[in-house]
C-alpha positions in Angstrom: 0.0 0.0 0.0 2.8 2.4 0.9 4.5 1.7 -2.5 1.3 2.1 -4.4 1.1 -1.6 -5.4 -2.3 -2.1 -3.6 -4.1 1.1 -4.3 -7.5 -0.6 -4.3 -7.1 -1.9 -0.8 -8.9 0.2 1.7 -9.6 -2.3 4.5 -7.3 -4.6 6.4 -8.6 -7.3 8.6 -6.1 -8.9 11.0 -7.1 -12.0 12.9 -4.2 -12.4 15.3 -4.1 -15.0 18.0 -4.4 -13.4 21.5 -0.9 -12.5 22.7 0.4 -12.5 19.1 1.3 -8.8 19.0 -1.5 -7.3 17.1 -1.0 -4.0 18.9 2.1 -3.4 16.8 0.1 -3.5 13.6 -1.3 0.1 14.0 2.3 1.3 14.6 3.6 -0.4 11.5 0.7 0.7 9.4 0.9 4.4 10.6 4.7 4.5 10.2 4.6 3.3 6.5 1.4 4.9 5.4 2.0 8.3 6.8 5.5 8.4 5.4 4.1 7.5 2.0 1.4 10.2 2.3 -1.5 7.8 2.1 -2.9 9.1 5.4 -2.4 12.1 7.7 -3.8 10.9 11.0 -4.5 7.7 12.9 -7.5 7.2 15.2 -7.3 4.1 17.3 -10.4 2.9 19.1 -10.2 0.4 22.0 -12.9 -1.3 24.0 -11.6 -0.5 27.5 -10.2 2.6 29.1 -7.2 0.6 30.5 -6.1 -0.1 26.9 -5.6 3.5 25.9 -2.3 3.9 27.7 -1.1 0.7 26.2 -1.8 2.0 22.7 0.2 5.2 23.5 3.0 3.0 24.8 3.1 1.0 21.6 4.0 4.2 19.7 6.4 5.3 22.4 8.3 2.0 22.6 12.0 2.9 21.8 12.8 -0.5 20.3 10.0 -0.2 17.7 10.8 3.4 17.1 14.3 2.4 16.1 13.3 -0.7 14.2 10.6 1.1 12.1 12.4 4.4 12.0 9.4 6.4 13.0 8.9 9.4 15.4 5.1 9.3 15.6 3.2 9.8 18.8 -0.5 9.5 19.7 -2.3 10.7 22.8 -5.0 9.2 24.9 -8.1 11.4 24.3 -11.7 11.5 25.5 -14.2 14.0 24.1 -12.5 17.3 24.4 -12.0 19.4 21.2 -8.9 18.8 19.1 -8.1 15.3 20.4 -4.9 14.9 18.5 -3.3 18.2 19.8 -0.8 18.4 17.0 0.3 14.7 17.2 -0.1 12.0 14.7 -3.5 11.0 16.1 -5.3 9.8 19.2 -6.6 6.8 21.0 -10.1 6.7 22.4 -12.7 4.2 23.5 -16.0 2.8 22.1 -17.8 4.4 25.1 -16.3 7.9 24.3 -17.4 7.6 20.6 -20.9 6.5 21.6 -21.1 9.6 23.8 -20.0 12.1 21.2 -20.0 10.5 17.7 -20.2 13.7 15.8 -17.0 15.1 17.3 -15.0 12.1 16.2 -16.7 11.9 12.8 -15.7 15.5 12.1 -12.1 14.7 13.1 -12.0 11.8 10.6 -13.3 14.1 7.9 -10.7 16.9 8.6 -7.8 14.6 7.6 -7.2 11.5 5.6 -7.4 9.1 8.5 -6.4 5.5 9.2 -9.1 4.2 11.5 -8.0 1.3 13.8 -10.8 -0.7 15.4 -9.3 -2.9 18.1 -11.2 -6.0 19.2 -13.7 -5.4 16.5 -15.8 -8.5 17.6 -17.3 -6.2 20.3 -19.3 -4.5 17.5 -22.2 -6.7 16.3 -24.2 -5.7 13.2 -27.1 -3.7 14.5 -30.4 -5.6 14.4 -33.9 -4.3 14.3 -36.8 -5.8 16.3 -34.9 -8.5 18.1 -36.5 -7.7 21.5 -33.1 -7.9 23.2 -33.3 -6.3 26.6 -30.0 -7.1 28.4 -27.7 -4.1 29.0 -24.7 -5.7 27.4 -26.4 -6.2 24.0 -27.9 -2.7 24.2 -24.4 -1.2 24.9 -22.8 -3.2 22.1 -25.6 -2.0 19.7 -25.0 1.6 20.7 -21.3 1.2 20.0 -22.0 -0.2 16.6 -24.4 2.6 15.6 -21.9 5.2 16.7 -19.0 3.5 14.9 -20.7 3.0 11.6 -20.3 6.7 10.5 -16.7 6.6 11.5 -16.0 3.5 9.4 -17.7 5.2 6.4 -15.7 8.5 6.9 -12.2 6.9 7.3 -9.8 6.8 4.3 -8.4 3.4 5.4 -9.5 1.0 8.0 -7.5 -1.6 10.0 -9.7 -4.0 12.0 -8.1 -6.1 14.7 -9.3 -9.1 16.7 -8.1 -12.1 18.5 -11.3 -13.9 17.6 -13.6 -13.3 14.6 -16.6 -15.0 16.1 -19.0 -13.7 18.7 -20.5 -15.9 21.4 -24.0 -14.9 20.4 -23.4 -15.9 16.7 -24.1 -12.5 15.3 -22.1 -11.0 12.5 -19.5 -8.4 13.2 -19.8 -4.8 12.0 -17.8 -3.9 8.9 -16.5 -7.4 8.1 -16.8 -9.1 4.7 -18.9 -12.3 4.8 -19.9 -14.9 2.3 -23.6 -14.7 1.4 -25.2 -17.5 3.4 -28.6 -18.6 4.8 -29.5 -17.2 8.2 -29.2 -20.7 9.8 -25.5 -21.1 8.8 -22.5 -19.8 10.7 -21.3 -16.6 9.1 -17.9 -17.0 7.4 -15.3 -14.4 6.4 -14.7 -13.8 2.7 -10.9 -13.3 2.5 -11.2 -12.4 -1.2 -13.7 -9.6 -0.9 -13.0 -6.6 -3.1 -10.9 -3.9 -1.4 -9.9 -6.2 1.5 -6.6 -7.6 2.7 -7.1 -10.4 5.3 -4.2 -11.3 7.6 -4.3 -14.5 9.7 -1.8 -15.2 12.4 -2.7 -18.4 14.3 -1.4 -19.8 17.5 0.5 -22.5 15.7 2.4 -19.8 13.7 3.0 -17.7 16.8 4.5 -20.8 18.6 6.6 -21.7 15.6 8.1 -18.1 15.6 8.3 -18.0 19.4 6.0 -15.1 19.5 4.0 -16.6 22.3 4.8 -19.1 25.1 3.5 -22.7 25.2 0.9 -23.4 27.9 1.0 -25.9 30.7 -2.5 -26.6 32.1 -2.9 -27.6 35.7 -6.3 -29.3 35.7 -7.7 -29.7 39.3 -10.5 -32.2 39.7 -12.9 -32.0 42.7 -16.2 -33.0 44.2 -19.1 -30.7 44.9 -22.4 -30.9 46.8 -25.3 -28.5 46.6 -29.0 -28.0 47.4 -31.5 -27.8 44.6 -34.9 -26.1 44.8 -33.7 -22.8 46.5 -34.5 -22.1 50.1 -38.1 -23.2 50.0 -39.3 -26.4 51.6 -38.6 -29.6 49.8 -35.0 -28.7 48.7 -32.8 -31.7 48.0 -29.2 -32.3 48.6 -27.3 -33.3 45.4 -23.8 -34.8 45.2 -21.0 -35.1 45.8 -20.4 -35.1 42.1 -17.0 -35.1 40.4 -16.1 -32.2 38.1 -14.1 -34.3 35.6 -16.4 -37.3 35.6 -19.7 -35.7 35.8 -22.5 -35.7 33.2 -23.4 -32.5 31.4 -26.5 -32.0 33.6 -24.4 -31.7 36.7 -21.4 -29.8 35.2 -22.8 -26.3 35.6 -24.1 -26.6 39.2 -21.0 -28.5 40.3 -18.7 -25.8 38.8 -20.9 -23.0 40.3 -20.5 -24.7 43.7 -16.8 -25.4 43.4 -15.9 -21.7 42.7 -17.7 -20.6 45.8 -16.6 -23.2 48.3 -13.5 -25.2 49.4 -12.4 -26.1 45.8 -11.7 -22.5 45.0 -9.3 -22.3 48.0 -7.5 -25.4 46.9 -7.0 -24.1 43.3 -5.9 -20.7 44.6 -3.3 -22.4 46.9 -1.9 -24.4 43.9 -1.6 -21.2 41.8 -0.2 -19.1 44.6 2.3 -21.8 45.5 3.5 -22.2 41.9 3.9 -18.4 41.6 5.9 -18.2 44.9 8.2 -21.0 43.8 8.7 -19.4 40.4 9.6 -16.1 42.0 11.9 -17.7 44.5 13.8 -19.7 41.8 14.3 -16.6 39.6 15.5 -14.6 42.6 18.0 -17.4 43.4 19.2 -17.6 39.8 19.9 -13.8 39.9 21.5 -13.8 43.4 18.8 -11.6 44.8 17.6 -11.3 48.4 14.3 -13.1 49.2 12.2 -9.9 49.5 14.0 -7.9 46.8 11.7 -6.5 44.0 12.6 -6.6 40.4 11.0 -7.0 37.0 10.7 -10.4 35.4 10.1 -12.5 38.5 6.6 -13.7 37.4 3.2 -12.6 38.4 -0.2 -14.2 39.2 -3.5 -13.2 37.6 -6.7 -14.5 39.4 -9.9 -14.4 37.4 -13.0 -14.6 39.6 -16.6 -15.5 38.7 -18.0 -12.3 40.2 -17.0 -9.3 42.3 -18.1 -10.8 45.6 -15.9 -13.8 45.1 -13.1 -11.6 43.9 -13.1 -9.8 47.2 -13.2 -13.1 49.0 -10.3 -14.4 47.0 -8.4 -11.2 47.7 -8.9 -11.7 51.5 -7.9 -15.3 51.2 -4.6 -14.6 49.3 -3.7 -11.8 51.8 -4.3 -14.1 54.7 -1.4 -16.3 53.5 1.1 -13.5 53.6 2.5 -11.0 56.2 0.2 -8.0 56.6 2.5 -5.4 55.1 3.6 -7.5 52.2 0.0 -8.6 51.5 -1.3 -5.0 51.1 1.6 -4.2 48.7 1.7 -7.4 46.6 -2.0 -8.4 46.2 -4.4 -6.0 44.6 -8.0 -6.0 43.4 -9.2 -4.5 40.1 -13.0 -4.6 39.4 -15.3 -2.0 38.0 -16.5 -1.0 41.5 -13.0 -0.3 42.8 -12.1 3.4 42.9 -8.6 3.2 41.5 -8.9 0.1 39.4 -7.2 1.6 36.3 -4.3 2.7 38.5 -4.0 -0.7 40.0 -3.9 -2.4 36.6 -1.3 0.1 35.4 0.9 -0.6 38.4 0.5 -4.4 37.9 1.6 -3.9 34.3 4.5 -1.5 34.7 6.0 -2.0 38.2 7.6 -4.9 40.0 4.8 -4.8 42.6 2.0 -5.8 43.0 2.7 -9.3 42.0 -0.9 -10.7 42.3 -4.0 -9.2 40.7 -7.5 -10.4 41.3 -10.1 -9.4 38.8 -13.4 -10.5 37.2 -13.4 -9.4 33.5 -11.9 -6.0 33.7 -8.3 -7.1 32.9 -8.8 -10.2 30.8 -8.9 -8.8 27.3 -5.9 -7.0 25.8 -4.0 -6.7 29.1 -0.4 -6.3 28.1 1.4 -7.6 31.2 4.2 -10.0 30.0 5.2 -10.7 33.6 2.0 -12.8 34.1 3.3 -16.3 34.3 0.5 -18.0 36.2 -3.3 -17.7 35.8 -5.9 -19.0 38.3 -9.0 -19.5 36.1 -11.7 -19.4 38.7 -14.5 -18.5 36.3 -17.5 -20.4 35.1 -17.4 -18.9 31.6 -16.6 -21.5 28.9 -17.0 -19.6 25.6 -14.0 -20.2 23.5 -13.1 -16.6 22.7 -13.2 -15.6 26.4 -11.0 -18.5 27.5 -8.5 -17.8 24.7 -8.2 -14.2 25.8 -7.8 -15.3 29.4 -5.0 -17.8 28.9 -3.3 -15.3 26.5 -2.5 -13.1 29.5 0.2 -15.6 30.5 1.5 -16.5 27.0 3.3 -13.2 26.3 7.1 -13.4 26.2 8.6 -11.5 29.1 11.8 -9.6 28.0 12.8 -9.4 31.7 12.5 -13.1 32.5 15.4 -14.6 30.6 15.5 -16.6 27.4 12.4 -18.0 25.6 13.1 -21.6 26.6 13.2 -20.7 30.3 9.6 -19.4 30.2 6.2 -21.0 30.2 2.6 -20.1 30.8 0.9 -22.0 33.7 -2.9 -22.0 33.8 -4.7 -23.7 36.7 -8.4 -24.5 36.0 -11.2 -26.8 37.2 -11.0 -30.1 35.3 -14.6 -30.0 34.0 -15.6 -31.5 30.6 -16.2 -28.0 29.0 -12.7 -26.7 29.7 -11.3 -30.1 28.6 -13.1 -29.6 25.2 -11.6 -26.2 24.8 -8.1 -27.6 25.5 -8.6 -30.3 22.8 -9.5 -27.6 20.3 -6.4 -25.7 21.2 -4.3 -28.8 20.7 -5.9 -29.5 17.3 -5.0 -26.0 16.1 -1.4 -26.4 17.3 -1.2 -29.7 15.3 -0.5 -31.8 18.4 -3.6 -34.0 18.2 -5.6 -35.8 15.6 -7.9 -33.3 13.9 -11.6 -34.1 14.6 -14.2 -34.6 11.9 -15.8 -31.3 11.2 -18.3 -29.9 8.6 -16.2 -26.9 8.0 -12.6 -25.9 8.0 -11.4 -24.5 11.3 -9.2 -21.5 10.7 -8.2 -18.3 12.6 -11.1 -16.6 11.0 -13.7 -19.3 11.6 -12.8 -21.3 14.8 -15.2 -23.9 16.2 -17.4 -22.3 18.8 -18.2 -23.7 22.2 -21.6 -22.6 23.3 -22.6 -22.7 26.9 -24.7 -20.3 29.0 -22.6 -18.1 31.2 -25.4 -17.5 33.6 -25.4 -19.0 37.1 -27.7 -22.0 37.6 -31.1 -21.1 39.2 -32.1 -22.4 42.6 -28.7 -23.6 43.5 -27.3 -23.3 47.1 -23.6 -24.3 47.2 -22.7 -26.5 50.1 -19.2 -27.8 49.9 -16.5 -28.9 47.5 -12.9 -30.1 47.7 -10.0 -30.9 45.3 -9.2 -34.5 44.8 -6.5 -34.5 42.2 -4.2 -32.3 40.1 -2.7 -33.2 36.7 -0.5 -31.2 34.4 -0.5 -31.2 30.6 1.8 -29.2 28.4 0.6 -27.9 25.1 3.6 -27.6 22.9 4.2 -26.6 19.2 4.4 -29.2 16.4 7.3 -31.6 16.6 8.5 -30.3 13.2 9.2 -26.9 14.6 13.0 -26.3 14.9 14.5 -24.1 17.6 15.5 -20.7 16.5 19.2 -20.3 15.7 21.2 -17.8 17.7 21.4 -15.5 14.7 17.6 -15.5 14.3 17.1 -14.8 18.0 19.6 -11.9 17.8 17.7 -10.5 14.7 14.5 -10.6 16.7 15.9 -7.8 18.9 17.8 -5.4 16.7 19.0 -3.3 19.6 20.1 -6.3 21.6 18.4 -4.8 24.6 14.8 -5.6 25.4 14.8 -3.8 28.7 15.0 -0.3 27.2 12.6 1.9 29.1 9.6 3.4 27.3 9.4 6.9 26.2 6.7 8.5 28.3 3.3 8.5 26.6 1.9 11.9 25.6 -1.0 11.9 27.9 1.2 11.3 30.9 3.6 14.0 29.7 0.7 16.4 29.3 -0.5 15.7 32.8 3.0 16.2 34.3 3.3 19.6 32.4 -0.1 20.7 33.6 0.8 19.8 37.2 4.1 21.8 36.9 2.1 24.8 35.6 -0.3 24.6 38.5 2.6 24.4 41.0 4.4 27.4 39.5 1.2 29.5 39.5 0.5 28.6 43.1 4.2 29.4 44.1 4.0 32.8 42.5 0.8 33.6 44.3 2.3 32.5 47.7 5.5 34.5 47.1 3.6 37.7 46.0 1.3 37.6 49.1 4.2 36.9 51.4 6.1 39.9 50.0 3.0 42.1 50.3 3.3 43.0 46.7 -0.3 41.8 46.2 -3.2 42.4 48.6 -4.1 39.3 50.6 -7.5 37.6 50.7 -9.6 35.8 48.2 -8.3 33.1 45.9 -5.2 34.6 44.3 -4.1 31.4 42.5 -7.5 31.4 40.8 -6.9 35.0 39.6 -3.4 34.1 38.4 -4.8 31.1 36.5 -7.2 33.5 34.7 -4.3 35.8 33.9 -2.3 32.9 32.5 -5.2 31.9 30.3 -5.5 35.5 29.0 -1.8 35.7 28.3 -1.6 32.4 26.4 -5.1 32.6 24.8 -5.8 28.9 25.4 -6.9 27.0 28.5 -4.2 24.6 29.6 -6.7 21.6 29.3 -6.8 22.3 25.5 -3.1 22.9 25.0 -0.8 20.8 22.9 2.5 19.5 24.3 4.4 22.3 22.5 2.0 24.9 24.0 2.4 23.5 27.5 6.1 23.7 27.2 5.9 27.2 25.9 3.7 28.2 28.8 6.3 26.8 31.3 9.0 28.8 29.5 6.9 32.0 29.7 6.3 31.5 33.4 10.0 31.1 34.1 10.6 34.5 32.6 7.6 36.5 33.7 5.5 37.3 36.8 1.8 37.0 36.6 1.4 40.0 39.0 2.6 42.2 36.2 -0.3 41.2 34.0 -3.3 41.5 36.4 -4.5 44.4 34.2 -5.7 41.8 31.7 -8.6 41.2 34.1 -9.7 44.8 34.2 -13.4 45.1 33.3 -14.1 41.4 34.0 -17.1 41.4 36.4 -16.1 38.0 37.7 -13.1 39.5 39.4 -14.1 43.1 40.1 -15.8 42.5 43.5 -13.1 40.3 44.9 -10.5 42.8 43.8 -12.2 45.7 45.5 -12.4 43.6 48.7 -8.8 42.6 48.5 -7.7 46.2 47.8 -9.7 47.8 50.6 -8.5 45.3 53.1 -4.9 45.7 52.1 -5.0 49.5 52.3 -6.7 49.4 55.7 -4.0 47.0 57.1 -1.2 49.2 55.7 -2.7 52.4 57.2 -3.1 50.6 60.6 0.5 49.6 60.6 
């Protein structure tokens, strides 16, 4: 496209296995297409607020800036005017676009824009008259309706997903499908006019050592529960085995296990494995037992609901000294006040080492230090499980060589999870392919359908673990280890630990904080020196003066304008420019009060 050899291509669909590095595709596309003059801006849309900073970091990564030879930056934006602020583009969320679709549509029309839609499977084709009432479907429909004008306004489109199939079977907005009857599963048409379709399967990613092989720790158990609710006549059921149970008992047994003793046993296995891993890596590096460092390995706990997440948090902390527990084990759910900050710390800092969540951090979370996952969730849809285990399959540049790393996933040994594992083995080529009516590909994987809702009229009683078995999913036997030359070529700088350039949104925040501090300092100094009458809110007046001098509120300034404002403040005093507020009724009364009080104090002295 950059060389003009594919001028008719306007849409790129990338089906990349979770953890396969699809977040680099927008950087590669923007670097080449902007240099060639095909586009002038990039707008990257993500499904979760926590992913916006990761998108900024992808452009700021020094290794990829050197490899691709680009100097582009994007900023995390919401719905304020001029979201790019003079940079190459911006990153926003589906929610922000649904709240102000016209603002973003105008931005796409101002410039020739590359629109990147991340995790496009969140956007179903809008339907009419379905009678769907649940809030999740309504929200997804609102996102689709808001995104449709943007897809139509963009010059080029890059659609990304780790799975091109929705659990509800609906078609995905903007994708090219073969014509088919309504009863057939929709299939992507890779030869649709104007489209380029890229597939990167887990088998390919393993062959190229882009993701880690997975070891599954399957924990079997027994569970007992009451059926019939709390009314009279309820009956005790069980104990039933998770692994050996029939389908009719699988859901209630799993529901019970995740809320009783079995969950504690699985957490202990995952916690113990993480602790042993961190101890071994510390020993290999000659570190003290409590010393913090990147690359030691972390644990992600995925709970079935927020109540259980809080219970798991308390359980994990009870196994550690109090001070260490508060520092190392954190909770990130939608009801937590600083959940986004917790996730950012988990991703970017040596501590915390354990994160408990429900669904907030499972999709797109780029935390390569996650080495162990405790899958304490009842959800068994294939796309969800793929996203969950992919949190541990990213290669950690701080953890040593590829061969020294592995992903370890502990999960209940129920038949539905076992079926998912078989499918994963089939795609890796490590098991005999099953008979199927259609070809299983990255674009059309086989779907596991099972309701995610909790069973009705079930009262969990007790459960316990009865056995743990490990199984390693490895790449095909034909895959040869990479040569030292190829491994060296995979890191052109030879240094994976290079620190990130700070993303623009964080730089803007820091500059605005410096501006606020300088304005407050000048106000304190002027009042202390009696050069300005005391009383009222002098920093507020000084902020108004600064806005008059610069002509732009600091919340709307670009990075260059913020730096220029700091330079101006270093050379000038705001007290010399108070005349800019003359005639402004908002400050006239307070100024008279300040002036009269100041004069009376001076005359009294």
